[in-house]
C-alpha positions in Angstrom: -51.9 -75.2 81.4 -54.0 -75.8 78.2 -53.3 -72.2 77.2 -49.8 -73.2 76.3 -51.0 -75.6 73.6 -52.0 -74.7 70.1 -55.8 -74.4 69.8 -56.8 -75.6 66.4 -58.9 -73.0 64.6 -62.3 -73.8 63.2 -61.7 -74.3 59.5 -64.6 -74.9 57.1 -63.9 -78.2 55.2 -65.6 -76.6 52.2 -63.4 -74.1 50.4 -65.9 -72.9 47.8 -69.4 -73.9 46.8 -71.2 -73.3 43.5 -74.7 -74.7 43.6 -74.6 -78.4 44.5 -70.8 -78.6 43.7 -68.4 -78.0 46.5 -64.6 -77.9 46.6 -63.3 -79.4 49.9 -59.9 -79.2 51.4 -59.4 -82.9 51.2 -60.5 -83.0 47.6 -58.0 -80.2 46.8 -55.3 -82.3 48.4 -56.2 -85.2 46.0 -55.8 -82.8 43.1 -52.5 -81.6 44.4 -51.3 -85.2 44.8 -52.4 -86.0 41.2 -50.7 -82.9 39.9 -47.4 -83.7 41.6 -47.5 -87.3 40.4 -48.2 -86.0 36.8 -45.3 -83.6 37.0 -42.8 -86.1 38.3 -43.8 -88.8 35.9 -43.6 -86.6 32.8 -40.3 -85.3 34.0 -38.9 -88.8 34.2 -40.5 -89.9 30.9 -38.9 -87.0 29.0 -35.4 -88.2 29.8 -33.4 -89.8 27.0 -34.0 -93.6 26.8 -36.8 -93.6 29.3 -38.9 -95.9 27.2 -42.0 -93.9 28.2 -44.4 -91.8 26.1 -46.6 -89.0 27.3 -49.7 -91.1 26.4 -48.4 -94.0 28.5 -47.8 -91.7 31.5 -51.4 -90.3 31.1 -52.8 -93.8 30.9 -50.8 -94.9 34.0 -51.9 -92.0 36.1 -55.5 -92.4 35.1 -55.7 -96.1 35.9 -53.6 -95.5 39.1 -55.9 -92.8 40.3 -58.9 -95.1 39.8 -57.0 -97.7 41.8 -56.4 -95.3 44.6 -60.1 -94.3 44.8 -61.7 -97.7 44.4 -59.1 -99.6 46.4 -59.0 -97.0 49.1 -62.7 -97.1 49.6 -63.0 -100.9 49.4 -60.1 -101.2 51.8 -61.5 -98.8 54.3 -64.8 -100.6 54.4 -63.3 -104.1 54.6 -60.5 -103.2 57.0 -62.2 -100.7 59.3 -66.0 -100.9 58.8 -66.6 -104.5 58.0 -69.5 -104.9 60.5 -71.2 -101.9 59.1 -70.8 -103.3 55.6 -72.4 -106.6 56.6 -75.3 -104.7 58.1 -75.6 -102.3 55.1 -73.8 -103.5 52.0 -74.6 -100.2 50.1 -72.3 -98.4 52.6 -69.5 -99.5 50.3 -70.6 -97.0 47.6 -71.4 -94.1 50.0 -68.1 -92.4 49.3 -69.6 -89.0 50.3 -69.8 -90.2 54.0 -66.0 -90.3 54.1 -63.5 -93.1 54.7 -60.4 -94.0 52.7 -57.7 -96.5 53.5 -54.1 -96.1 52.2 -53.5 -99.8 52.4 -56.6 -100.5 50.3 -55.5 -97.8 47.9 -52.1 -99.5 47.6 -53.7 -102.8 46.7 -55.8 -100.9 44.1 -52.7 -99.3 42.6 -50.9 -102.7 42.5 -53.8 -104.2 40.6 -53.8 -101.3 38.2 -50.1 -101.6 37.7 -50.4 -105.3 36.9 -53.0 -104.5 34.3 -51.0 -101.6 32.8 -47.8 -103.7 32.8 -49.4 -106.5 30.8 -51.1 -104.2 28.4 -48.0 -102.1 27.7 -45.5 -104.9 27.8 -43.5 -103.5 30.7 -41.9 -105.4 33.6 -43.9 -105.1 36.8 -40.8 -104.4 38.9 -39.6 -101.8 36.5 -43.0 -100.2 36.7 -42.9 -100.3 40.5 -39.5 -98.4 40.3 -41.1 -95.8 38.1 -44.1 -95.3 40.3 -42.4 -95.3 43.7 -41.2 -91.7 43.6 -44.6 -90.5 42.5 -46.4 -91.4 45.7 -44.8 -89.8 48.8 -45.5 -86.2 47.9 -49.1 -87.1 47.3 -49.2 -88.8 50.7 -47.8 -85.6 52.2 -50.6 -83.6 50.6 -53.2 -86.1 51.9 -51.9 -85.9 55.5 -51.9 -82.1 55.3 -55.6 -82.4 54.3 -56.2 -84.6 57.4 -54.6 -81.9 59.5 -56.7 -79.1 58.0 -59.8 -81.2 58.5 -58.8 -81.8 62.1 -59.2 -85.5 61.7 -57.2 -88.6 62.5 -55.5 -86.8 65.3 -53.0 -88.3 67.7 -53.1 -89.7 71.2 -53.3 -87.4 74.3 -49.9 -85.9 75.3 -48.3 -83.1 77.2 -45.5 -82.3 74.7 -45.1 -78.6 74.1 -46.3 -78.9 70.5 -49.5 -80.6 71.4 -52.7 -79.4 69.6 -56.2 -79.0 71.0 -58.3 -80.3 68.2 -62.1 -79.6 68.0 -64.2 -82.7 68.8 -61.2 -84.4 70.3 -62.4 -84.4 73.9 -60.7 -81.2 74.9 -57.3 -82.9 75.6 -54.0 -81.9 74.0 -53.0 -84.4 71.4 -50.1 -85.3 69.1 -50.5 -83.7 65.7 -49.9 -87.2 64.2 -51.1 -86.0 60.8 -48.0 -83.8 60.6 -45.7 -86.6 61.7 -47.1 -88.6 58.8 -46.8 -85.6 56.5 -43.1 -85.5 57.3 -42.1 -89.2 57.5 -44.4 -90.8 54.9 -44.2 -87.8 52.6 -41.1 -85.6 52.7 -38.5 -87.9 54.3 -39.6 -91.0 52.2 -39.5 -88.9 49.0 -36.0 -87.6 49.8 -34.8 -91.1 50.6 -36.1 -92.5 47.3 -34.7 -89.7 45.2 -31.3 -90.0 46.8 -31.3 -93.8 46.4 -32.2 -93.5 42.7 -28.9 -91.7 42.1 -26.8 -94.8 43.0 -28.3 -96.7 40.0 -30.0 -99.4 42.2 -31.1 -102.8 40.9 -34.5 -103.2 39.4 -37.2 -103.6 42.0 -35.3 -102.0 44.9 -36.9 -98.6 44.5 -40.4 -100.2 44.9 -39.0 -102.2 47.8 -37.7 -99.1 49.5 -41.1 -97.4 49.1 -42.9 -100.4 50.7 -40.5 -100.8 53.6 -40.1 -97.1 54.1 -43.8 -96.3 54.2 -44.6 -99.4 56.3 -41.9 -98.4 58.8 -43.0 -94.8 59.0 -46.7 -95.7 59.4 -45.9 -98.4 62.0 -43.9 -95.9 64.0 -46.4 -93.0 63.9 -49.3 -95.3 64.9 -47.8 -95.3 68.4 -48.8 -91.6 68.5 -52.0 -91.7 66.5 -55.3 -92.3 68.2 -56.6 -95.8 67.2 -60.0 -96.0 65.6 -62.6 -95.7 68.3 -64.6 -98.8 67.2 -61.5 -100.9 66.8 -59.1 -99.7 69.5 -55.8 -101.5 70.0 -55.9 -105.0 68.5 -53.9 -108.1 69.4 -50.2 -107.8 70.5 -50.9 -104.2 71.4 -50.9 -103.1 67.8 -53.4 -101.0 65.9 -55.0 -102.0 62.6 -52.7 -99.6 60.8 -49.7 -101.4 62.3 -51.0 -104.8 61.4 -51.6 -103.6 57.8 -48.1 -102.0 57.6 -46.2 -105.0 58.9 -46.6 -107.0 55.6 -45.5 -103.9 53.7 -42.2 -103.9 55.7 -41.6 -107.6 55.1 -42.5 -107.4 51.4 -40.3 -104.3 50.9 -37.2 -105.8 52.6 -37.8 -109.1 50.7 -38.1 -107.2 47.4 -34.8 -105.3 48.1 -33.0 -108.6 48.9 -34.4 -110.1 45.7 -33.4 -107.1 43.6 -29.8 -107.3 44.8 -29.6 -111.0 44.4 -30.6 -110.7 40.7 -28.4 -107.7 40.3 -30.3 -106.1 37.3 -29.6 -102.4 37.2 -32.1 -99.7 36.2 -31.2 -97.5 33.3 -29.0 -94.8 34.9 -30.1 -92.0 32.5 -33.7 -92.6 33.7 -33.0 -93.0 37.4 -31.1 -89.7 37.7 -33.0 -86.5 38.1 
């Protein structure tokens, strides 16, 4: 029966090596994510009346990228490997061992945004609306990297599109990385871009991103294999679901707040 499932090929995580320096698939996906964010941000900044300069876009992306890396690592260690961190504090800086958390990266980006907003005299909610469309395609690239690396696979299943991943116990599993690629990435990006066209109130684009990502992640976690050392936590939910729940609540609250204040974003900037 297993012959009907897709057997994942052995793919070297290293694309190319030159001496001690190696280009890995996951690293390439980070570069793709950054490139897409740069292209989208500069495209929006060049619109008449955007209020953005190329230098501001470069500064925002640089500080945002630092927030992703530092926040993602710290979040992973604190959310998923806290016991290991207590036993070996230096594990926090051992980035080469792997381990990044989206929710930690989000917190890092929010802190970077707060710093950038204050330094450049921009409203935090306006900045959130500017940043929201830049993230989903980067998330899609990251999930594609997870799939290529045959990591973070799904729970066992007998659906026709199940995949036999290496080092996954020999059982067919949901390709949950591709579910996330589609929902957290492509679908969320399409929703945000369509919503921007109706000239929504300030803060609602950021709220849509928070609620949209949180909902997509919460749903896909039902098909994603929980971390072996954590398993399913209280109320039958995984760590990813518990971390996504506040995002959903915050996103819905932000949308309600945006419509209650009724401040519209600049239509010329919001359209693409």
